Each structure stands twice: as structure tokens, then as C-alpha cells.
N, C-alpha and C positions, 0 to 999 in steps of 0.2 A: 566445578561444582554447576549447575545451572541457575540462571539469573533471571529474572525476567526482565532487567537491563543490563545488556551484555557491556562487557568491562572495554569498552575498544575507546581507542583515544581519539580515532579521526570520524567514529558515527557520532552522535549525540543521540540520534531515537532508534538505536537499531535495540531491538526485543524482543522477546521469546515470547511466543503465545501459550507457553503452557501456565495452570496454576487455575484456572479458571471453573467454578463450579459447571457442572449439566444438569440436564433438567431431567435424567434418570439417574441421578446420584453419582457422578463418575468425577472426572476432576479432567481437564485437557494438560496431554504432557508435555515435561519441558523437552527441548532438543529436535524438535519436529520442524516447527515453520517459525523462523524470525526475520521480523518486517523491520523496514531500513530506511532512511535517505539514500543517494545516491554513493555509492562509496568507489570515492574519487579521492585520490591526495592521500592515501593512507598509507600511515607507516606499514615497513615490513611487519613490524611487533602484531601490526593489527590483523595481518592477511594468515600468521600464523596462529593466532589466538582464535579466528573464526573458524580455521581446518582443527585445530587442537578441542574445540566446541563439537566440533560435528558435524559443520556445513559443507554438504558435499555438492551443490550446484547453486546457481545463482541464477534469478528469473528477472529481468527488466522489463519494465513495465513504459519506458521512458519511449519520447516517437525517436525517428530515425534521427529529425535536427540535435535533440537534445544527447543523445548518445555519441552522435559525431563530434560536437563539441566539449564534450565533458567522457570521455571514454570511462567506462568502468573498471576499475584495477581488479577485478574477479574474473574479468572475462578471461585471461588468458591462463588463467591457475587452477580453472577446473572446470565444470559443463557448465556452458552457459545459454542460457534460453529468451532472446530477444523478443517480448513480444508486447506491442506499444499497442496501448489504451488511447488511442488520440481522441482528448476533446480539449475546444480552446478555453473551457472554464478553470481547467484544471490548469493545464501550461500554455497563458498566452502566447502568443506570437513565437510558437516552439516548431511551425509548421517550417518547409525547406522553401524558401523563394515565395509564396502563395500570400499574398492577403488575406488577413484575417477578414471573416466577412462580421457585419453588425451582431452586437449580440444583446440580447434582451438583458437587463442587470437581475438576477436573479439571486435568491439566498443559495445555500451550500448544499440543503435539502433538495430542493426542485433541481440542482446542478447535479447531483448524485443519482435523482430520480431518472434522466436524461441518460445518463452516463452506463446506468441499467437497460436500459432501453434499447439504446443503441449501440451495447456493446454484446448481444448473447453468443456471438460465436466466438470472441474474446473469452468469456467465462467458459464455456465448456472446453477451450483450449488449454484455458493455466489452471484449470481444476484436474484435471487428465493430468496435466505434470505434476502437479503438486500430490495427487493418488499415489502416483508411480514413481517417486523419485526417492532413491535410496540414501536415509539421511537425513539428515537436517537440510531443507529449503530456505536459504536466505532469500526475500522477493521485494522489489524497492521500485517508488519511479524517483523522483529528483529530492522531495522533501517527504517522502515517507508518510504523507497523509490523508491524500485523496483517493489517487488512482490505488494507493498499496490499502488505503481503507476502507475502499471496495472491497477487495478481494479479502480483506482480514475480516469485514463481516459474514462473506459467506464460507466461509472457513471455520469460523466459530459458530455460526450458525448451523451449518454441518452437523459437526461436534453436540450442537445441544446447548448452545450457550446462552445463555438469556438476554436480553432487549438491556437489562441495564448495564450489565458487563460488557455487553460489545461497545456501547456509547462510552461508558468510561474507559476502555481499553483505547476508543479515538480519542475520547478529549484529551488526553495527557501530550500527544505531540506538540500542541501548543507549547506547552511550556521546554520541553526537548530540546526543541528545535531555535531557540530563541539566539542562541549564538549565530546557525544558519541563518536566519532572517537578517540579521546585523549586516551580514557579508551579501545577502540580497540587497539590502535598503540602499548598500553603501555603492554596489555594483560589482562587486569583487567576482559575486557568482551572479553571472547572466545566463538567462533562461529564453531569451528573445526578447524584441521589442515590445513595450505592452499599445495596446487601443492607443489611438491619438499620439500625440507629438511629444509629450512632455518625459524630458530626462531626468532621472536620479543624479546623486552624486556622482563625479567621476564619467557622467557620461552613459550608466549604466539606466536599465530601467525603473519607470518609478510605478513600484506596485501597490495597488489599494489595498488600505490595510487589510479587507477582509479576506486577501489573502494566506492573511497570518493567522487565522482562526480558524478555531475545531472545537465549536463549540458544541457541545451535547444533541442540542434540536436541529443540528443536521443531519444527523445518523439517525436520529430517531426520528425524524422525518421520511427518510428511505426506510427503515426497516417497516414504519408505520402503514408506510402507500405499497408495500409489497407486500403486507399482512393484509389491508383493506380489499385489493386488488386481485390477489392471488391465494391469499390465505395463510403465506408466509413467506419468510426468506428460500425454505427449500423449496416450498409449494413453488414459487418461481424458477427456481432452478432447474424441478421437474417441468415446468410447462416448457422451459426453453432449450430441453434437450438432455441436459448433464443426467448421465444415467446412474442408475441407484448401484451400479458396481464401483461405479466413480465414487459416489459419497461414502458408500462402507467402508472402500479401503479407507479413504480418508477417515470415517471414525474407529476402525480398526489399530490403525496406526497414531491417532491424535487424541486417541480417548483410554483411562484406564480409571481402574476403580481405586475409589478416593483410602487413603490410608491414614490413619488416625498419627 
């Protein structure tokens, strides 16, 4: 049976995008799009569960440095799409051998706006994959909140899900990811050195606590910016070159009539 939060043992933030009402009275369909943190160190039972759930492919939004340090467990068991959305705000120190340029301290909302505006070709690419993949697509970054949250915003907006529900879906990552965050704070999960010289426990990175937060205001800031600037999230996607055919394919596979 499809559930909003998947019953995995090694993934804490694996969630189905099904069950959200849309503007035209439909509902998003379960078993089409799954968001999660990086599927690394999974028990075999989780991989079997994901396959049985209907996951037929995975899309990895992490940088090359991240994927080399922590390869996906799904890479060799199903079609795998590495589609890096590199942005220093979301993955500090995750580049390969290049020092991170100085970055102005910004709130997450402003950072998501930067990510959207600087990743137009990426958006076209990943949405084409989402539209054409048969079965359920699992997509992820390292924690499954920032880059994954951006793609989730696009998919839910195309389906017609409204602003409060998109923000609500984004928010719950903060609760579900706490076990992952504890490992990051301790240094047992490392995604690269942070800006500056400070080190956390066990020589791991000392992450700013803002990294571990997913406030509704961040996602709402992005949506409101795209609405003010372009007329809406879907209108933004149209402007940057996502075809109506791609969006219609997503709507067709991702929405259904609401059943009482």
C-alpha cells in the first residue's frame, strides 16, 4: 500500500508526493515521485522494498564530489541519472579541489531564488526525465531538502498543488532528518569542509545550525518571488524553456480524480 512516508529503515526522509489536492479538484497520485536523502548504506531489505513499491529509476542531484565520497546504493540496481545541481549554499565545500568563493550570508529563501535562476538548463533536463520515466522516480540530494525541495516545488506546482501544501511538504524534512543531522553534526557523515577553519567533533565539518532548518518561509519566499517576477512557478518554467508537452506528461501521470 502506498504511504506518504515510505517504510524504509535506512532512509529517514523518503516521502511520496502523492495525496495533495490540486487547484482543479484532483489529487496527486501515489507511486510516481519519491523524494529522499541520499540512499547510501541501505540494507538490502530497503532496496527490495523500493523496487516492490514501484521505484524504477533514481535521479541523483548531488555534486560529483558528493557522489564519489558516498556513492548511491541504487546506482547499479536500476537506471541512474546523475544530474548535479551545484550550489555552494546547499552543499558547502562539496566541490572537487577548488576553494569555495566567499558567499554573502543569505536566508534559505534567497538562496533558493539564486538556485532557481542559475539552474534553468538543469530544470529543463530533470523535468524531462521526470516526465518520461516509467514507474516511480526516486530523486534525492544529500539530505533531501534543498535541491530535492526545489525539484519538488516544480513537480507539485506543475500538478496544480497550491502554495501552502508545497511549503508544508518542504517543512517536514526538518523533523524526519534529525537522525541524519546528528550524524552530520558528529562528523560521521561529511559532505566537505565548511567555509572557515572550524572543525566539528571527530574532525568533521562544523555546520551552521541554519543548514539543518527548513522553515516554511524559505519555500514561500521562492514561490512568491517566482509569482511576482514571472506570474507563478509554472509560468517561470515556461519562460525558461520547459515545454508544455513535458508539463502535460507530468500532469497526466501525476494527477488523478479525487475519490471519496
